C-alpha positions in Angstrom: -111.3 20.3 -31.0 -113.0 17.1 -32.2 -116.4 18.7 -31.7 -115.4 21.8 -33.7 -114.0 19.6 -36.5 -117.3 17.7 -36.7 -119.3 20.9 -37.1 -118.4 21.1 -40.8 -115.7 22.4 -43.2 -116.1 26.0 -42.2 -115.4 25.4 -38.5 -112.7 23.0 -39.4 -111.0 25.6 -41.6 -111.3 28.3 -38.9 -109.8 25.9 -36.3 -106.9 25.0 -38.6 -106.1 28.7 -39.1 -106.1 29.2 -35.3 -103.9 26.2 -34.7 -101.2 27.8 -36.8 -100.9 30.8 -34.4 -98.7 31.1 -31.4 -100.2 29.4 -28.3 -101.3 32.5 -26.4 -103.0 34.0 -29.4 -104.6 30.7 -30.4 -106.1 30.4 -26.9 -107.4 33.9 -27.0 -109.1 33.3 -30.4 -110.5 29.9 -29.3 -112.1 31.4 -26.2 -113.5 34.5 -28.0 -114.6 33.2 -31.4 -115.8 29.6 -30.8 -118.8 28.3 -28.9 -116.7 26.1 -26.6 -119.5 25.5 -24.1 -121.0 23.0 -26.6 -117.6 21.4 -27.1 -117.2 20.9 -23.3 -120.7 19.4 -23.0 -119.9 17.1 -25.9 -116.6 16.0 -24.4 -118.3 15.3 -21.0 -121.1 13.3 -22.7 -118.5 11.3 -24.7 -116.4 10.7 -21.6 -119.4 9.5 -19.6 -120.5 7.2 -22.5 -117.0 5.6 -22.6 -116.8 5.3 -18.8 -120.2 3.4 -18.8 -118.9 1.1 -21.5 -115.6 0.5 -19.5 -117.5 -0.1 -16.3 -119.8 -2.6 -18.0 -116.7 -4.4 -19.3 -115.5 -4.9 -15.8 -118.3 -7.5 -15.3 -116.0 -10.0 -17.1 -113.6 -9.8 -14.1 -114.2 -11.8 -10.9 -116.0 -9.9 -8.1 -113.8 -8.4 -5.5 -112.0 -5.4 -4.3 -109.9 -4.9 -7.4 -112.9 -4.8 -9.7 -114.7 -2.5 -7.3 -111.7 -0.2 -7.2 -111.5 -0.1 -11.0 -115.2 0.7 -11.2 -114.9 3.6 -8.7 -111.7 4.9 -10.4 -113.5 5.0 -13.8 -116.4 7.1 -12.2 -113.9 9.4 -10.5 -112.2 10.3 -13.8 -115.4 12.0 -15.0 -116.4 13.6 -11.7 -113.1 15.0 -10.5 -112.5 18.7 -10.6 
């Protein structure tokens, strides 16, 4: 939704109209009328950017199993299915 909002006033207005509908209808309209593949790609890129930043911040912690586990957990969040 953030991606669609950032696409401009027209998309934002369309999205706001959809959000006022019942859930099943809103999902149908979102899937049929919006280019969500770009939104998913944007979300993944943003998540990966934030994970890299979080992993870099872990360098402030002492080396050890806890830091390694946090690093792996952060990577898992983006790659899990």
